[in-house]
N, C-alpha and C positions, 0 to 999 in steps of 0.2 A: 504494501501498499503505501508505502515511503515515496516511491517515485509518481505516484497520482498523484499526494500529498503536495511534494514538490513543485508541484505546476499547476494546482488549484489554488491560486492565489488572484483574487480580487473580490473589486469593493462599492458598494452604492454607491457611497462617498464621495471618490476620487474628483477631481474636478473635472473640468472639460468641458465644450460645449458641440450643439449637433451638429450634424454635418450631411452631405449627401454626396455616391463618392462617386468618380470620373474615373474609368478604367485607362490605366497604364500614364497614370497620373502618382505623382509622391506626394505630395502635398496638394491641399485642396483652400482655396481658397473662397471667402466668402465676401457676402459685404460690406464692407468698411473695412476691407483687406485683410480679417483675418485667417489666420492659417491654421486649418486641425490637421495633426497627422494623418501619416493613414500606412497600415500595412501594407508591404507592395513580394510577392513571391514570385521570383524571376526564376524562369524555367527549371523547375523542380523536377526532380529527376529520381525516382527509384527502384531497382529491380531483386529480384529474390528471383537465386538459381538458375538466371538467366532467362527470367518473365519478367518484365517490363510491366511493373505495377502504374507506377504513375511516369507520362512522357513528356518531361520539358513542358509541367504546367505552369501558365501565370496566371494571376489575378491579381486582384487590390481589393480590401477593404479597410474603408475610411470611418474614422472618428463620424460616432452616432447616428452608424447605418449598420443595417441587417442585411448580411447575407445568405444565400440559402443555396446551399451545395448541394446537387442533385446528381442522381445519377444511377443506373440498374445494378446490380447485387455484381459485386467482383471491378466494379467499377474504377477503384482507387479511393474510395471518399476515405475513410481511415484509415487511409497509410499516407492522405494529403495532411490530415490533421497531425497526423501524429507526428510525419514528418517534419510541420511547419511550426508543431509547438516543443520539438526538442525531446520528444518520445524514444526516435529512434535518427541514426543517424543518415540523409540524403546519399543519393552516390553523388549528387552535385544539383546546381543550383543556388540562390541566394534568398536569404528573408531581409526584410528592410523594414523599420519603424520608426517616422519621422525621419526617413535620410540617415537613418544610421542602424550598420549591416548586425543583427543579429548574431550571436555566436553562441556559448553552451550555458551564459546567463539566460535564455531570452523565456524563459519561465518568469522572470520577475515582471516580464511583457505581457507575455503568452500564456491564458488559462485554460484546460481540457478538462471536461467532464467529459469521459470516454464512456464509450458503448458497455463496458461493463462494468458496472460499479465496483472495484474491490475495494474494503475498509480493514481499517483494523478489528480483527476478531476480538482482540481483547482489551478494546478500548472501546468506552457504554457511549453513545450517542453525544453527550457530551461534552465525555473528555478530547472527543474528535475536535469540537471546538477550541477545547483550551489550547489542543496542539495547534492548531494553526496559527494562533492570539500568540502564543509564545513563540513557536518559532519562523511569525513573521514583525513582534515585538509591537503589534496592537497598540495603541490610545489604548487610556483608559475611559472606559464605559462600554466597549465592547463587550461586554455582557448582556448589557442594552440588548445590543442588536443583536447579537447570537440567541436570544430567548425570542424576539421577533420574526426572527427568519426562521424560527422550529417550529415559532406556532404558526407561521402563514403557512408550511406546510404537514402542519395537524402533526406534529413529530416530539412538542413538547413534552408533552405526559409522559413520555418515554424516552425520557433525558437518563434514563439509569439502565437502558438495554443497551445489551451489549453487543456489538457488533456482528460476533457467527447469531446471533438470535433474530437477527434484520433478515426482512423480504428481501426481494429484489428491489422493489417499488422504494420500500426505505429508506434504504442502500441507495438509491437516485435519490430521494429527498434530499438526504445527508449528505450525498455531494456537491451538490447544487447549492445548498444551503453554506458550505464550505467554501467553497468557492466565490456565493456575493459575499463572504465575510472578509475574505483576505483582499488584497488589492493589485491587481492588472490594468493594464488599461486594454488589452484584448481579450476574448473572453471566444472557443471554443466550444460546441456543445454536439454534441453525437448519438444523434438518436437519442433525444431526453426524454420524450414522449413517449418511450416504452416502460411498461411496468408501471408508471403512474397513472393514480386513479383520478377522474374527472376532478376534484375540487384540486387535486393540487396539478394537473394540465392546466388548467382555467388562473391559478396562479401564477406557474410559469408562465405563459403567456403576459399574464399585466406587469411580471417583475422583468420580462424583458424589453416592454415596452416603455417601461420607467430606465432600465439602463439607459437605450438607446438613446433616450430623451436626455438622460445625462451627459449623451458626448461618448458612450463605451463604443467600440467596433466589437459584430458579434457577425459569425458564422455558427449558421447551424445545417447539420447534414440529417436528413430526413426521408422517409418514405412517405409521411402523410402528408404529400403536398398541400393539402386542403386546409391543415392547417397553419401551415407556414404563408397560403395565401395573404393575408392581412397584415400578417408580420412584417416580412420583406420587403425590403428596398429595391433589390438587385438579386441577381440568380445565376451562379456559377455553375453550367449541365457540361459534365465530363462521362465520358465511355472508353473502357477499354486502357483507361491512363489518361486521356486527353479531352482536348475544352473543344468541345462541339457547337457550342453556346453561349453567348453572356452578355448581359444588359439588362437594363428595367425591366420591372415585368411586362410593364405596357408598351416598349420596344419590341421584347422577346414577343409576345403575343402579335404584333402586328408584323414583326420578321414572318409569323409560320401562320399567318390567319386566323391565329383561337381567339377563343373565347376566354379563357382563362388559362393557369400556369401547369396544369395536370397534363391538358390539350397541349399545350407547346411542349412537355417534356415529352410525351409520348412522338410527338414528332422529331423529337429532333437528335428521340434516342432510337427509331427506328428508318 
């Protein structure tokens, strides 16, 4: 779980301002001349035993923007997220944030809530929050924030339950709460709705909207395309590790003559 905890560093309270993305731009200039940071991934490539999982993939995620990462099974979505977040080393490619290339310390900038929610089996829910707070030296008052987050996901009353006793859905809720308690500018979520009950899905959706409004750069990989329809500003669609389409939802729907993102996905990947 340490590798997960080391990468789950995100905060609702970190400063920043909303922005909208622009493909190929390293920074975004808004009205008044304000420049908001952009995460830029350039020519990312990763192979396993001669099989190319991600093939020279490039995309951007701007502050205050939520980007949907879409693709069929085996498209390379999870590999893309884990490589960019620093879970595994890509064969080649570059990741920059605010025009600065990120190295091994990229977990200080990019949080990843992975598809498989691994937690410490012998720590309680509350001890996970303590672990994050102490590991990141969070300021006084973090306990109130932690309790609020656990309450939002309806696991505060189970704060003394061990990780080994948690269901998959509860582990997922805990990791999202840990991510929200910490502090990074960028947050990736890989299939975050899987295992969540309807209440938690609604809370997650509301939280993502709040984070986007606060200026966080967000990317979500999910097969639940209709869930992302009202959340995402742009979509990056990949197939066999390669980019097949990218743009705002309106741009993509217009390009493929589609009525919605789901129809666009099918048109782009078949």
